[in-house]
N, C-alpha and C positions, 0 to 999 in steps of 0.2 A: 914939132910938138905941136899936139892940140893946145888949143886954150881954154882954161879953166872958165867959165861965166860963173859967176856966182847968184845965187837965186834961193831963198828960204823958201819959197813956195811953189815950186818944180817938185814933181815926184814921176817916177818912173813906175809905168805899172805892165805888168806880164799880160800880154793880149794872147792867148789860142787861139779864140774865134767863137768859144762854148756861153753858154750862159751865163756863166760864175764870172767868166775873166769881163765881161761886158758889163758884169754890175756890179764888177769891183772900180772899173772903170767911170762906170755913173759915181758910183761911191766919190772917189777921189775928187770929180770934177766939183760935186756937191759941196765937199770941203774947203774949195778954194782954190785946190793946186791945177797949175797949168800941167796937164796929163802929156806924157812922152810915153807913148805905147808902145812897147818891146814886144816883136814876136820873132821865136825861132824857129827856122827852118831843118828840122834835127834830122831828116830822113824819114820821115812820118808817111804812112802810106794814104793814109786819110788828108790829099792835099787841099783838099775845099775846104779845110779849116782856117788857113793862109788868107784864101779869097775872103772868108768872112771876117777875118780879123782886122783885114784893110778897110773893108766897107762900116763895120762899127766903130773904127776908131774915126774913119773918117766923118761919121753921126756924129761922133762925141765932141768934135773940133781938136781933134788929137795929133801931134807929131807923129809920126808911125813910121818904126824903122822894122828891119827884119833883117837878122844874123843867121848866116849860113853853119850849123854844124854839122857833121856828116856821124849821127850816129846811129845809120844803117852800118856804117862799116864794119862794127862793130855785132850788132843784133841783139839776140838776148830776148827780145821781148816780139809780142804778135804786132806791135802798131811800127816796127821798122824791121821785121824780120821775114820770113818764107814760113810762118808760123800761122796757123786759121786762128782767128777773133771766135773764143765760144761765145754761145747765145747768153751762157751762165759762166760767173768767174770760179765760182767754187769755193773750197775750203782754202785761206790762208792767203797767201800773196799772188794776184792771179797773172797771167801769164800776158797780159797788157799793160806789166808796169815796166815801166822803158828807166833800165839800170842808171842812176845817177841822174836821171832829166831835170829835175827841180833844181838837185843841187848846181849843175853846169847854167843853167836858164837864171837863177836868181845870182851868179857870179856874173855871169854877163849882164844883166841889170844893175849889179853893185859897181862892175866898171863905167859902164855907159852914166850912171849918176854922179860917181865922181867929176867925171868929164865935163856935164853940165854946168855941175854946184848942187845937184840935188840929195837933199837928205832922207828922202823918204823912198822907197821900194812898196809897192802894192803886188799880191799876187793873190787869185782866188782858191787856195788850198783849202781843203773842207774834210772835217773829221768824223761829220756825220753818214752825209747820206754820198759816202767815197766808196772804194773798190777793193781797198784794206793797205793801199801803198803805205810804206814809210815814210816818203817823203812827203807826206799830208797829214801828219802831224806832228801836236803843238809844240813836242821835243825839239822836232826838225827845226821850226821855225827859230825857237828859242837861241838852238845853239848856232844859229848860221849869223842870227844878228850879231850872239857873243864873237863868232868869228870877224864881222865884217869891222866890227871896233878895232879890230889889232891887225886885220888885212889890208886896212887901207889909209892909204897918207891923209884922207879929210878924218879918220876913225881916231887915228894919234896923236894930230893937231887940234883935237877937242873939238871937232864936229860931230856930235854920233849920228850913224845910217841908223835908221828906224825901218824896219821890214813890217810892215802890217799884211795881217789877214784874217780882214773883218769879215772872213764866213766863217772861220772856222768850225764856231759851235752851231750853226744856222743848218735847218734841215733844207732841202729842195724849193719844197713848197715855201716855206721863208723864205729864199732867197726869191722862187719867183714873184713873191709879195712885195718885194722890195723891189725888184727890178722895174717892175709893173709903177710903184710911185713914182719911180725917178724918171719915168719915158722911155725906158729902155725897147726897144721893137725885137723881139726874140725870134721873129721871121727871120731874123739877116745872121742870129747865129746858126752855126753848126756844132754840135758834141757827139754826133755817131762814130763809133772806133771804126765804123765799115761804109761812112759815105762815100757815093761816087761821085765822078767830077763835077755835078752839078749842085753839092752837096744836098742830096736828098737822102734822107737816114734809112738805116734797115728797118728799125723798129724793135728790134731785136737784143740786139747787144746789152752790157750791164750799163753804158753810157745813155741809151734810148731808154731804158724803163725805167732807170732812175729818172730821166729828165721829166717823161710822159706820169710817172706818177706824181711828182712833183706839183705839177701842173693840176693834176685830179685834184688833191690833197689840199691846193690852194682854192678850187674853184674857178681856174680861168682856161679859158678853151687853150689848146694843145695849137701852139702857131707852127709846128715843126712842118717841116714841107718832105713827106713820106715817098720814097718811090714803088 
């Protein structure tokens, strides 16, 4: 059995390798948390984001763990299945939505948090400049935090688990400005749904367009590596 280490200043931060999670990790560090970065290799087609997650975690001075979950085996998303990634998401929930991805990732983060004695979990979900995913909305985060209180030993024994989504109401421009103020090197991040093995972005998918517009609106030179 793993030894549970107690510390009220540890936090597990979900790190995808994109700009949002890089900013969230910097925010957690700024608040004084010892950051334990967690990335999930879920069968995503764009593997370069995991390399980016390792880079930005190292730059932040964070412990970095990668957990593998094979969501490609169930498919259902353009990010895990042989479905073309469109340039525009269209109406409704787009094909880039990965079924239950954030639920699974937060559950893994919750488990690791219990093991290391952390009561705080940070994630970069956003309900303003996003692609319409149901697991990026405030109601989802609120319900998951409620679940965490009854689904964990820490929760039922009186150590509430807190789920932080500090970017929830921020636009991409605000996120870009916040990251610059915190010293985030956005050139090391990868957001593109169709990034190549070198992490170069396509410049056309939803993720690329939202990212580029965010830098433009913030008046910040776009540091993205395009192919």
